[in-house]
C-alpha positions, 0 to 999 in steps of 0.5 A: 344427231341426237334422237329425242324419241325416248320410248319406255317399255315394261320389262316382262319377268317370269312373273309377268309385268310388275305394276304398282307402287307395292309391286317391288319391296327392297330389303338390300342394295349393294354396289361392288365396282360396276355391279349393282345388286338389289334384294327384296320381295315382289308382291304377287298380286301385282305381277301380271302372270301370277294367278295365285293368292297375294304372296311375296316372292323373294328376288335378287337382281344384279345389274352388271357393266354399270356406268350410271346409277341414281336413286330418287324418292318415288314421290319426288321422281320427276318422270313418275308419270312416264313410268309404264310399270315398276320395271322399265327399259328406256329405248333411245335413252338421252343419257346413253347418248350422252355417254356414247355407250352403244352396248348399254341399256337404260333401266328403271327399277321402281321400288315402294319408296325409291326409283332407281335409274341404271345404265348397264350392259344387262341384268340377271333376275333370280326368284325364290330363296 
């Protein structure tokens, strides 16, 4: 039986929840087999736990065990109004149910220009140089 009750939740990083179009800037995207890697900057003013001035902090995020990856320009992303933050997870994902993958998670990573949907085992986020 297919569950149609998808639920989107914000992912809390060590900087808090990332909100807004300017929260994540992307400089580099790499794909190597079942790994997708993004590098860029987070805008600290749009991070819920950051209490400092408006700066940029470098990030590197690696999604591993990737079985699905897609990207779309933000202005044309059909589910833009469903996004809770700039980095979400979808529980009870319809896409995961189609793949019949029990050990995977459905992530939404929305940068300034593009929204990426990734189905992977998990991710590792590193901040700073």
